[in-house]
N, C-alpha and C positions, 0 to 999 in steps of 0.2 A: 504493500500500500504506500501511498504517497506520504502518509504520516510517518510510516516507518523509515522511509528514506530521509525524511526531514529530521527525524529524531537522531539520525546519525551525526548530525552536527553537535549533538550533546556528548558524543564520545570524547573523552577529553584526554588527552588534554596534555599535550606536550608543549611546554613553553619554549620560547626562543631563549636559548642559553647564552646568547651573546652578552646579556646583561650581567652575567656572573663574573666576578673578579677574583683572580687567584689570590690566595692568602700567602703573604710573605714571599712573593715572587714578583718579578717585574711584569708589568702589564703586557709588555710586548714579547713575552716568552713564547716562542713558537710552539714547543711541544704542548704546553698547557693550553695555549689559545686554540690550537687545533683540536685538542681533546674536548674543550668546551663547545666547540661548534658542531661536533659530531655526536656528542652524548648528552644525556639529560639525567637528572636524578631519578632513581628508581622509586616511583610512587606506587601506583597500582599496576604499572606496566613494566615491561622489560624492553631491552633495546633491540634484540635481534632474535629470530627464531632459534638460533643455535644455542643461545645462552639463557633463554627465558621460556619456561613452559607456558606462560600465559600470553606470549606474543602472537600476533596475527600475521597473516601473509600480506604485510604491508611494508612499504619501504621505510627504513629507519628515519628518513627525513620527514615523514608525514607528521604534521603537527597534531593530528587527531587520531588516536588509536583506541579502539574500544577494548574493554576488559571482558574476557571470556573465562568460564570455568574450564580448567584443564585437568588432565589426568597426569599427575606426577607423583611418584612414590619415593623420590629421593629424600624428601624431608621426613617422610614417615619411616623409611628404613634407617635413616640416621638416628631418628628418635628412639626406635626400638633397640638399636645396638649401642645406645649411649649409656655410659655409666652415670648413675644419679649421684649427686653430691650428698654428703652426710645430712645436710640440713633438710633434704627432701625425702629422706628415707623414712621419716616418721609421717604418719598419716594425719591430715588435718592441721588446723592452726593451733597455736598455743592457747591454753584455756584462759589466759588472761594476758594483760599487757606485760606483766612481769615475765611471762614466758618469752616474749619478744626481747625483753631486756637481757634475759639469760642467754638467748641466742646471740645477742650482741657481744656479751662477755666471752662466749665460746669462740665467736669469730675473731675477737681481738687476741685471745690467747693463741689460737692457731696461727694467726697472722704473724705474731712475734716469734713463735717457736718453729715456724717453717711447716709447709704442707706439701713437702716433696712426696710424701707417701700417698697423697690423694691424686688419683689419675683421672683424666677426662679427655675425651676426644672432641669436645665441643669447640666450635669456632670462637665462642665468646671467651673462653678461658684456655689459654695455651699452657701446656705443661709437658715436661719431658722427663723421662726417667733414664735417659742416656746422656752422654756428654755432647750430643748434637745440639748446637744452639738453636733456639726457636726462631721461626720466621715471623718477624714483626714488621715487615716492610723493608723497603730499600732506602728510604729517605727520612731523615729526622727533620721535622718541620719546626719543632719548638721543644724546649726542655727547661726545667728549672726546679729549684728546691723550695718546698712549701712546708711550713710548720702545720702539722695536722694533729687531730686527736683520733687515736685508734679506737677509743671506746668512750666511756662516760667520764672516767676520772683521770686518764693518762693523756699526756700530750707528747708528740714527737714530731720530728721533721721527716718528710718523705720527699721523694724525688719523682717527678713526672716527666715522661718522654712522649711526645706526640709525633707519630710517624704517619706515613701516607696510608696506613691500613689499621693502626691500633693506637689506643691511648694506654700506656703502660705505667704502672705505679711501682716504685722500688722503695726499699727501706732507706737506702742511702745512695749518694751519688756514685759511690764506688761500684755498687751492683749494676747501676745503669751503664757505667763505663765498661764493665766486663762484657756486656752484650752489644752495646752500641759504641764503636770506636770513636764516633764523632763527639761523644760526650767526654769532656776532659775528666781525668781522675780527680778525686777529692783531695785537696791539699789543705790540710788544717780545717779551720772553721769557715763555714760559708761566709762570704763577705758581701756587703753591699746590698743584699736582697732583703726586702721586707718580707718577713715570714708571714705565712698565713696558715690556717688550719683547715682540715677537711673533716666534716662530720659524716660518718658512715652509717647514719641511721637507716637509710634505705637499702644498704648493700649487705643485707644479712645472708645472701646466697652467693657472695663472691667467693671464688675459689682461687687459691694461691699456688704458685709453682716455685720450684727451687732450681736455680741454675748457678753453679759455682758457689754454692753455699749461701746464696742471697735469695730471699723470698720476694716474689713480685706477682702481680696479676695484670692481665691485659684485657681490654675491651675492644673488640673489633668495631671499627667506625660504622660498619653496616648496621650494627645493633643499636646505635644511638638513635633515640626517638626525638629528643629535643635538648637544646642547650639554651637555657634562659636565665635571666638574672632574677634572683629571688629578692623581692622587696619586702624584707621582714622587719624593717625598722632598726636593725643593728647598726653599730658604728663602724661597720666595715662592709665590703662589697662581697656579695655571695653569688656564686655561679652554680646553678642546678643542672646536673647532667643525668638524664633519664635514658635508660636503655633496656632492651629486652632481647634475650637470646632467641633467635628464630628456631633453634632446634628444640629447646626445652620449654620455650615460652615463659621463662622465669624472668621477671622484671627486676630492675635494680636502680639505685639512684646514688649519686655522689654529690655532695654539696661542698664546693670550694669557697672558702671565705678569705678574701684578700683585703689588705689595707691600702694598697696603691691603686688608684683608679686607672693609671696607665697600664699597669700589669694586668688588671682586670680586663681591660679592653683587648689587650694583646692575646690573652688566653681565650677569651670568648670568640674573637674573630678567627683565631687560628683553628680552634676546634671546629667551628661551623664551616670554615672553608675546606678543611680536610675531609669532613663528612660529605660535603657536596662533591668534591673531587673523587672520593672513593666510590660513590654511587654512580657517578658518570662513567667511571672506568669499568665498573663491574656491577651493573644493576641487578637486583634480585627481586623477583616477583613475590607476591603473597602465595603461600601454599594453597593447594586446591581445596583442602577441607575448610580452610578459613573463608575462602571465596564462596564456597557453597553455603556455608553457615550464614554469611552476611546476606547473600542473595535470598535465602529463605526468609530471613527477617523482613526484608523489603517486600517479598511476595505476600506476607501476611498483612502488610500495610497497603497492598495493591499499588505499589509504587515502583515495582521492578521493571526496568526496561534495559535490555542489554546495551543499547546504544548510548545510554546516559549513565549507566552504573559506574560509579567511581568511588574508590575507597582509599583512605589514608589512615595510617597509624598515628594517633595523637595522644597527648597527655591532657587530661582535664585538670586544670589548675584551680587552686583556691584563691580567694582574695587576700588582702594584706593580713599578715599574721600579727599577733600582739608583739609590741616592742619588748615586753618583759620575758618573752620566751627565749629559751637557750637552745643550744645545739643538741641538748639531751632530750628535747621535748618531742622528738620524732615528728618533725614538721611535715613529713610527706604522708602522714596518715590519710589526709583528705584528697590527695592527688591520685588520679586513677588513669591507668592506661586503657584506652578504648579505641574504637574505630569510627572515624568520621566518614559517612557515606553520603553521596549525592545520588538521589534517585531521579525519577522522571519529573516529579513536581515537589519533592520535599528534601530536606536535609536531615539526616539521621545521625544519632550518636548511639552506637551499638557496643555493648560490653563484649569482652571475649567470651568464648563458650565456657560453660561451667566445667567442662573437663580440663580446661587450662587454668582454672582458678583454684585448684586443690593445693595451694601453697599458702604459707604463712605471710606472704608479702602483702602489705597493705595497698600496693599499686594495682592489684587485681581484685579490689574489693567488690562486694555485691552492688550492682546497679541495674535498673531496668532500662531497656532501650526507650528512647523518646525521640520525637521528630518534630520538626517545624516546617511549615510551608515555605517554599523558596520566595513566594511573593510577599511574605511579611518580614523578610530580612531587611533591616533598616540601617545597619551599620557594620562595617568591617574595618578593624584597625589592626595594622601589622606594624610591629616594632621594627625599627631599622637596625638596632644593635644586637638583637637576639632572636630566638625562634618563637617568642611569645606573640600571641594575637588574640583577638576577641571578636565574637560574632554576636550581634544583637538582633532580636526578633520582637515584633510587637503586633499583637492582634488588635483590631479596632475595639475601642472602649475598654482596653486592658493595659496595665503598665508594661513597661519594657522588660524583657528577659535577656540577660547577657550570659554567654558562655565564654569562660576564660580558658583558652587552650594554648598548646604549644606543640610545635612540630618542626622538624628539620626541613620538611617539605612545605613550609609556609608560603613560599612563592607560588608553588603549584596550586595550593589550596586557594589562594587569593585569585589567581587567574581562572580557576575552575568556578569559583563563586561568581565572578563577574560574567563569565560566559553563560552560566546557567540562568542568571537573572535576565540577561539580554536576549537569550533565546526565547524565554517565555514572554518577554516584552519586546518583540522585534522592532517596534516603531517608536518606542519611547525615546525622545531626545533628552529628557531630564528625568531619570528614574528616581524614585524615592529611596535612594540608597546612598549613604555616605561611605565613600571608598577611600580610606586613609591608608595609603601604601607608600613605600619608598619610591622615589622618582624613577628608579631603574625599571619598575614594573609598569609605569604609565604608558610607555610606548610598546609594550608587549601584549596588549589586549588582543585576544584571538578574534578574528572577524566572524560574523554570523553568515553562514552560507545562505544564498537566496532560496526562498521556499516557494513551492507551488500550491500551497494551501489557499483555499478561497478566502476572500475578504481579509487578507493579510494575517492569516492565522488567528482569527478571532476565537475560534473554538478552543485552540490551544491555550490562549491567554485566559479565557473564561474558565476553563477547567482548572487551571493552575490557581486562580483566585478562589474558586469554590473549595478546592481541597485545602488551601491554606486557611480559609475561614471556617473550615469544618462544616461545610454545607454540601448537600447532595446535588451534583450537577444535573442529574436526570430530572429534577423538578423544574428546571428553567426551560421555558419554551419560547421560541421566537421564530419569526419568518422574515424573509427578505423578499421584498416586492420589486420586480424589475420593470414591469410595464405600467408605469404611472408617472405622474409629474414629480420632478426632483428625485428621480431614482438613481441608485438603489436606495430603498427605504428599509431601515431596520425597525421592525414593529415587534415590540415585546408583547407576548401573549400571556394569559393567566397561567398559573402553575399547573403542572401535570397532576399533582396530588389533589384529588377532589376533596379530601378531608380538610385541607387548609387552602382556602381560596385566595389568600394574600401572601405576598412575598415577605420574608423577614428582612430586618435591617441589613444583616450580613449578606443576604442574597442580592439585595438591591445594590449594595456597595460593590459586590463582585461584578455585577452586570455593568454598572456605570464606569467603574475603573478599568474594566476590560475594553470599553469603548474609547478610552482616552487615546489620543494620537493615532487612532485608526481612521485613515483617509478613504475607506472603501464606501462609506455611506454619506449621501447628501442630505438624508432626512433621518431623524431619530424620533420615533413615536412611542410614547408611554401612555397612549390613550386608554382610558378605563382601567389603568393599573394604579392601585392605591399606593401613594407615596407619603401617606400621613405619618408613618412610623419614623421617617427621616425629618419631619418638619420641626419637631421640638426637641431633638436630641443633639448633644454635642459630645465630642471626643475630648475629654479633659486630660488624656494621658500622652498626647503627642500631636504633632502637626506635620508628620512626614508626607502626607498626601495633600496638603494644602497647596493650591496653585499660586505660587509667588510671582511667576513670570508668564508671559505669553509663549507661544511655541517658538517664536523668533528670538526669545530671550529678553524681551523688554520687561523691566520690573513693573509690577502692578502695585502701586502704593495705595491699597484700599484700607481704610481705617478699620481696626478691630477685626481683621480678616480671620485670625486664628480662633476667635470666639464665635464665629458664625455657626449656624446650624449645619448639620451634615447635608441637608438638602441644598442649601445655598452653596456650600463648597463644591459639591459634586456637579451641580448644574453649571456653575461657573467654570469648573475645570473642563467640562465637555465643550463649552462654547469657545474657550480660548485655546484649547489644545488640538482642535480639529479644524484645519483651515478650509477644507472643502465642505464643511457642514453649513447648510443653508437654511434648513427648516427644523424647528423643534415643536413637537405636538405634545402638550401636557393636558389635553382635554379630559375633564372628569377624573383627574388623578388625585385631587385633594377634596376632602369632605370638610367644608367649613360652613358655619352658620352666620347669618346676618347679625351684626353686633348693634347694640342699642345703648344710648346714654354714655356712661363712662367707659364702657367696654370698647367703644370706637377709638377713644384716645389711647388706650392701652394696647390695642391690637397691633402687632408688629408687621402685619401683612402676610401674604401667602408665601413669601420667600423666593418664589420664582422671579417675580418682578425685581426684587432686590438683587438677585444674582445676574440677570441678563441685561437689563436696560442701562445700568451704568457702563457696562462693557460696550454696548452699542453706541453710547454717547461719546466714548473715547476711541472708537474704531479699533477695538481690541479683538473683535470677532467679526466673522462674515455672516453670522446668522441674521437674516432679515425677514423671516416668516415665522411668527410666533403665534401658537394657538393656545388660548387660555380658556376655552369653553368649559362651562360648568364649574369654574372656580370662583367663589365669592371674592370680589376685589373690594378692598377698603380704600379710604382716602390716601393711605400711605402708598398703596400699590398704584393708584392713579397718579400720584405725584411722581413716582419713578418713571411711569410711562410718559407723562407730560414733559419731564426734564430731558428725556432722550428724544422725543418726537419733534420738539421745537428746533432741534439742530438738524438742518437740512443735509448735513453730511452723513447722517445715519442711513439714509436710503432704505427705508422700510418698504417691503413689498406687500406684506399682509399683516393684519392684526385681527385675530378672531377672539371676540369677547362676548360670545353668546352665553346667555344664562349665567351672567356674572353678578347679578344683583345690582346693576347700575341704576341709580335714580337720575332725576332730571339734571341735577347739578353736575354730578360726575360724568354723565353722558355728554353734556355740553362742553365740559372741560376736555374730554377725550376727543370729540370731533374737532374742536378748535386746534388742538395739537396736531391731529392728523392732517389738517389742511396744509401744514408745512411739508408734508410728504406726498402731496398730490401728484407730483411728477413721476413718482415711482410706485405708488400704491396699485396693486393688482387685485387684491381681495380684501373684503371687509365683512365681518359677521357681527351684527348687532341684535341677533334674535333673542327672544325670551327674557329681556330685561324689563325692569319696572318703569323705566322712563316712558313718558308719553310723547309721541312725535307728531308734529304738525307737517303737512305736506310742504309748506313753504320752507320750513327749516331743513327738511330733508333735501329739498332741491338746492338750497343755499350751500349746504356743506358738500353734497355729492356732485354738484356740477363741476367742481374743481378737479375731480378724479377723471382725467381724460383717458387714462390707460387701464381703467378698472376692467377686470375680466370676470370676477365672481362677486356676487352680491347676495347676502342672506339677510332678509328682513322678515323671517318667519316669526310668528307668534309675538308680534309687537303691538303695543297699544297706540292707537292714533286718535287724534282729535277728530270728532265728527265734522266732516266737510264734504261738499260735493266734488271737490277737486280730486284728481287721480293721485294715488299714492306716489307714483313716479310718472312724471309728465312725459308726453310723447317726445318733446324736444330733447329731454335728457336721455331717454332711451335711444334715440336715433344718433346720439353722439358716442355711444358705447358699442364696442364689439364684444358682447358678453359671451362667456362660455357656460356659466351657470347662473341661474336666477331662481332663488328659493323664496317663495311667498306663502308657504304652507301655514295654516291656522291663522292667517291674516285676512280679515274680511275685505273683499274687493267690490267696489261699487261699479256701476256701468261704465263710467269714464275710465276707470283703471283697466277694465276689460277691453275697451276700445283702444286705449293706448297700447296695450299688449298686442292686439290684433294688427294694428298699423306697423308695429315693430316687426312682427313675424312676417309680414308681407314684404318688408324692405330687405334690401341686400345686406344691411348691417347685422341681421340675425343669422347670417350664413354660418357663423362659427358657434352658434348656440347649441349646446349638447344636452342641457338639462333644464327643464322648466317644471318646477315643483309647485303645483297648485292644489295640493290636497287640503281638504277641509277649509276651502275658501268660500263656501256657500254659493257655488256656481250651479246654474241650472243646465239642462242638456242643451238649450238654445245657445247659452254663452259658451259652453264647451264646444259646440259645433262651430261657432264663429272662429274660435281659435284653431280648430282643425281645418276649416276651410282656408284659413290663411296659409296652411302648409300644403296646399294642393300640389300634388306631384306633377301636374301638367306643366307647371312653371319651371320645373327642374328636370334634369336629365335622369335622375334617379330619386328614390325616396329619401326624405330628410333623415339624416343620421342624427336623430335626436330622441331623447327620452322625455315624454310628457306624463306627469303624474296627476290624475284626476280622481284620486281615491276619496271616498267618504264625502262626496258632494251630492246635491239633490238632482241626480241625473234622471229620475223618472219623470220629472217635469219637462214638458215639451220634448218628449223622448224621440219623436219622429225625426227631428233635426239631427240629433246625434247619430241615429241609425243611418240616415241618408249620407252623412259625411263619411262614416266608416265604410259604408257600402261602395262609395265612390273612390275608395282608397286614398283619402286625404290624411290619414293618420300617419305618424312618423314610424320609424323602425321599432321603437320600443314604447309600449303603452301599458300603464299601470292603472287599474281601476278596482282597487281593493275596497272591501266593505261596502259594496253596493247593496242597497236595500230596496227590494221590489215588492210591492203589494199585489201586483198582477204578474203572474208567471209568463203570460204571453209576451209582455214587454221584454223580458229576458230572452225569450225564444227569438224574437226579432233581432236582438243584439247579436246573438250567436250566428244567426243566418247572415247578418252583415259581415261578420268576421270570416265566415266561410267563403265569401266572395272577395274579401280584401286581398290585395296583392302587395302591400307595402309593409305591413307590420310583421316583424319577425320574432319579437318577444312580447308575449301577452301575459299579463297577470290579472286574473279575475278571481283571486282567492278571497276567502271569508265572505262569500256571497250569502245574502239572507233572502230566503223565499218564504212565502206563507206556510208551505208544507214541504215535504220531501219532493224532489224533482219528479214530475210525472213521466209517463212513458214517452209522450211527445217531446218533452224537453231532452230526455236522454237520447232519443233518436236524432234530434238535431245536433247534439254533441257528437254523436256517432258520425254524422255527416261532416261535421267540422274536421274530424281526424282523417276522414277518407277523401274529402274534396279539396281541403286547403293544401296548397303546395308551397306556401311561403313560410309558415310558422316553423321556427327552429327551437323555440323554448316556450312552454306554457305552464302556468301554475293554476291549478284548480283545487288547491287545498281548502279544507274547511277550517272551522274554528270550534274549539271546545273550551268553554270557561264555566265557572260556577253559576254564572247568570244566564247565559244563552249558549246555544250550539247552532252552528251553520254547516249543514251537510247536504249532499245531493240525494242520499238514500241508496237503496239497493239497486236502483236502475242505473247507477254509474257503471256497473260492471258491463252492461251492454254498450255503453258509450266507449269504454276503454277497449272493447274488442275491435273498434274501428282502427286502432293502431296497427293491426296486422297488415293493412293496406297502405299505411303511411310510409313515405320514403324521404321525408325532409326533417321530421322532428328529431332533435338531438337530446333535449333535456325535458323530462317530465317530472313535475312536482305535484304529488297527490297525497297530502298528509291530512290527518284528522278527518278521515272519511269513513272510518269503521269498515274497511274492506273485508277483514276477516279471511276465512279460508276460501270463500267464493271469489273474492276480489284477488287474492293471491293466485288462485288458479287461473283467473283471467289474465293477469300479468304474465304468468308463466307461459301460457299459450301464446301470448304476444311475443315474448322473448324467443320462443322456439322458431319463429318465422321472420321476425323483424331484424334487419341487419344494419339499421341506421341509428337506433337509440344508443346513446353513450352514458347517460346518467338517469337514474330513477331514484327520486327522493320520496320514500313512502313510510316514514316513521309515524308512530301514534295511530295505527290502524287496527289495533286489537288482533295482531297477527301472532298466533301461537306457534309452538314448535312445529306442529304439523304443517301449517301454512308456510312457515319459513323454509322448511325442507322442500316444499313444492317449488318455491322460488329458486332455491340453490340448485335443485336438480335441473331446472330449465337452462342453467348456464353451461351445462356440459357441452352443448353444441353451439352455443352463442359465443362468437369470437369478437364482438364489437363493444359490448357493454364494459365501461370502465369504472362505473360507480354504482353501487347498490347499497342502500341504507343497511347498517349492521343491526338495526332493530333493538337498540339498547332500551328504549322506553317500552317497546312491546314485550321485551323479555321481562322487564320489571312488572309490567301489567300481568303477564302470565304467572309469574311467581306469586304475586299478591293474590291472584285468583285461586291458585292452589293452596296458599296459606289459609285463605278464608274457608275453603272446603275442609281442610284438615281441622281447623278450629271448630267447624260445624260438626264434624265427626266426633271430636272429643267432648264437645259440650252437649250433644244430643243425648237425652236419656236412653238407657239401654232398652226400654220397653218399645220404643218406636223410632229407631234411628233412620230408617229408610223412608217411612211413610211421610215424615215431615219435610223431606226434600222435594224439589220439583223434579220433573222427569229428566230435564237436561242435567241438573246437578247430580241426580242418581247415576246417569250414564257416565258423566265425567269421573265421579268418584270410583265407581265400580271398574271402569276401564283403566283408571290410573292406579288404584290400590288393590282392587279385588283380584286381578289376575297376577299381581305381584306375589301376593301371599298364596295364591292358588297353585303356584309352582311346587314341585316336589321339594321337600325340605328334609334332607337327610334320608331320602328314600321313602318318606311317609308324607301324608297330607294332614293338614291341620283340621281336626274334626271337633265340633263342639261336644260337650258332655251329653250323655244319654238322658239324664234326668232334667234337662232344661226344656221348658215348653217352647216349641217352635213358633208359636204365635206371638210370643213376647221376647224372642231372642233375636239379636241382629243376624243379618245374613253372614257377616264376617266379624270377628273380633280383632281389630287392628291394634298392634303393639307399636311402641315407639320405634323399634327397629324397622317395622314395615314402612312407617312414615319417612324415616331417615333414608331408607333405601330408595323409596320413590322420588324424594326430592333430590337425592344425589344423582340418580339416573337422569332426571330432567336437566340438571345443570350440566352434566357431562355431555349430553346430546346437544345442548345449545352450543357449548364450546366446540364440539366436533363440527357442527354445521358452520360456525363462524370460520373455522380453519379451512373448510372446503371453499367457502365463499372467497376468502382472501387468496386462495390458490388459483381459483378461476380468474379473479380480477387481475392478479399479477400476470397470469398467462396472457390475458387480453392486452394488458399494458405493454408487455414486451412485444407482442405482435404488432401493435399500433405504432411503436417507435423503432421497429426493426431490430429489436434486441433478441438474443437467443433465449429460449425458455430456461428457467431456473429449475434444476433438479429433474426428477422423473415426472412424467405426465401425471395429471391429477388423479385419474382413475386407477393408476397403478399403485397408489398409496393405500388403497383398500385391498388388502391381501385376500380377503374372503368376500364372497358375494353377500353374506349375511351382515357384513360390517356396514354396508351402506343402508341407511334408513329407508324404509319403504315410503312411497309417496302417499298412499291412501290412508294409512293408519300409523304414521310414524310415532306420534306421541304415545299411543297405547303400546305400540310394539317396543318402544324404547324402555318404557317403565316395566312392562311385563317381562322383558328379557333380563331384568336385574334379579339375580338369585339371592335369596336370603337364607343364610345357613344357621342363624342363631335362634330360630323359633322351634319350639317343641310342642307336641300335642298337649292340650290342656285337659283331656278327659278320655274316657273310653268311647270308642266309636259306636254309634247306634247302627247296628248291622241287622239285616234280616234276610231270609231266604227268598229267592226269586227264581222263577222257572225260566230257563233259557229256551226260547221257542225254536232254536235251531236244532238242538239235539234232545230237548225234552228233559235235561238234567237240571236239578236244583243247584243254585249257586248263591253264595253269600255276598251281598253287596251292601254298601253303606247307603242308608237312606239320605243322609245329608249330602253325600257325594253326588247322588243321583239328582237331588233337587238343585244343587249348585250348578251342575252341568246345564240343566234346563234354564236356570236363571241367567247363566253366562251367555247362552245362545240368544236368549230374549234381549238382554241388554246390548249384545253385539249387533243383533239385527236392528234394534232401535237406533243405535249410533250410525250404522251404515246407511239406514234409510234417511236419517237427517242429513248426512253428508251428500248422499245422492240427490236429495231434494234441492239442496243449495246449488249443486252443480247443474 
């Protein structure tokens, strides 16, 4: 996948080693310089396939090399054949801290008396039992005598020699001179050097060797984890050296305490430089078992990705220790050796496996793995003088958490961190991360490889933020609209979780912060998404995500910015960080009430105006289309709008303030301000406000908008006047695209002005004319349609006219005549028509049957005096068979608690006309109570119709049997792309079954059947009766003999019977839904030229019985469910009966005989009802 290929840019992570400087050697040294250019420190990688089990088949010069688990037994074999030191031969840790102190005494005693008798083959501790000198490298880099303490009470001077491979400690300078000829022999007392001491509190497991009678021990530079300066408040300088043997995984620590700062710097830089050179010369990868263990930890966190998996061995440090502590306080107790791991979206701190912690060392203390999201990483500080560094994380609304770590690979860790954050934020020019590193690393940042992910990797960034904020990414739903104005449009949808219909604060922050710096979208829409939770909360713990500058880096000096609400900060960040962003839609996203009295003074406003309009006034954003519909605006908000709008440099294109609670004063203020933007205004929405408008005032303000394209004056209050709402002169000066006047009363002059405008060429660009609930009669509607006469144009008007809920039965002949002459536009909506005479509706349908211009017709929610008669259904049948223009029709009904609008059973005959239709693409027929008969009709249509692409038929009382009929019809239909999944109908069916079950439980045992209707009896018996009538353990359930049949139920249902029936019903619904999706996916692939996915649909049903039958699927599905936990409740009532075939007497069950007869009767009754409907 593309995501996987892009993830490869997270494989990390070889830095450019040119920035490394040799220690104690000239910078222009050719051998060292060449070595640094070809090698790198061994982090989680190795340099070449020959020397590293974990290396890949990639050139050594590649800057990005992924980590893989490998099979290497070298480390394991060396570990199995290794001699364990004495301190490890006892199991477990000391029972108390005094045990550790005793170990320290033993270590000191053995150190001073020589440990030549202790042998080890470890690389960490070199010992010899022969006279062969040990191999401690070829070059001595630094050496010197230091006063140390070998234990708690004794002090002594020791001599350290740093080579290119080891750090060796001797008792005296003479011992060092015996092994290293470059070290001069000791002549008298050491001169000139400030003595220091070494605390061996953490080196309880160090082994010593003897050569030429001198005890010493050596630490391979490969085993050193970190060299860092211990800030413990002491009056001297301390150097902490932590190491771990790769063979035995035994950690140790040495604390060097020096008085001379210059000597301290020399030793620190020398050891660090030597460690770096040693790893460049011979990198060693992690052992396989440790890689597998760490990968399993990340898999449990769902964060393992081979391309981004990166691990480092680090030391978790503690903070500043007390100044009163001494070297005998075991200062390393709280330091822990662990693994720092970078996953796909998180940073993990993983302890070593428990099998490696069976030592008494405090450096492998117990700890639980924990992780932080990469997107909440706020600060990384790398010390220039040592290997110490710190990483800080902060969740929103929580204090900061800082990890104090140390590692000799600190440069690799810093570059890895920077690369991981930039990969997850590919477009951020100013990340909320403080990166404090040495100047040598500033120029070595690894570039982000170009990605082919859509929308600039928005999904990647969103997922990273969600996981960092500990929210479920699957709850977030959005869609991207391409075919609309100012596209692409990012539209946030309601959450996928139906239990919680609103997003949480962290989810909204993840969505908004993922959109920052993303230049893929020109429009961001949060319409109908509640943002109330961000309106009144503030983040008191940090301001890392506060936008201080624009995208171009211009500082924004906004007063009290850090104390603004989260809504203000996030909206402001979206506006200033996205240059291509032109439109923001916040319609109905805030729930606010109208304030009264003192509340108006205290109301700070909605927050969105505070965030956006000051930016527009200073030209810090390109957003010029702002929708605030449905948000109550106060005087504070109006002041923000006024201050920005009076500046002509803002160039507003649109301001939608519908249903914002504006009164006369605020409306006048707003219109006066918008007059300054007349040269650029394209859209204005003033609908649903409390202000009363006079036609003269409207004309005065609107006449200045020369380039207006969209006007919404729906549901406004106007002063009674014979003048038109919008004059003819003003209309003729506009080239409108949308004109919405719904729920606004129009007088005759207003209709005449609209008619003149529709006749003129200026209406050529008009695409929507909304006149619903405008109190229009059929004659006035006909005037408007006649103005659209197709004879004046080459083709039908590409316009949508909405005439819903008007008085269209008045002067109905004029409207029918206009439609019959094909004066209607392409799309006509006439919802909620109320007819007192059914023949008027018949005439309307006949007119549409002859119409050749309307392609989309909506006549839903029709109200007739009674159900549609046979004549009306026949006319609808002719509409489907005769009209060759309609491509989409909506004949849905309406069902509310007050009234219902449906066509009735005759609609099935009308739908049968679709068999001969060759133009219709979309059919909407909801809330019509189609049931099994209507589903069968649609199924018969789908078997022969090859043009229908969508059928919307929810809320039609379609049960499982009817749904199965529809699904079966798709077996041979290859054109249908959408069929309703019947979610509401499934719920209706389940509720019906639940009511029947409750009726069974609540009905007295004396008459459980006689109290039900015949249809209910049939449903119950066919659903439950046959279920328990199956053989149960080889027997049938028979009632007891002594029960009177006249007062006993036909069946005694148990809870297991009911659960089995309900479970069978749910399973069959799921099964049919899966079949439906398979058919629709097949048709989609065929329509788009894609290969079919998987096996053919019918091959998935391995047995013929697996496919539900069409005629009796519900009963069959339930009856087929076996129940194994019921037992007979009494002795069967049996009697002798003569077999007429052979004349022999046979014993049969009376109840069984009667049950068979009743089953046949109920089955015949159900089949007869179904056949009658068909």
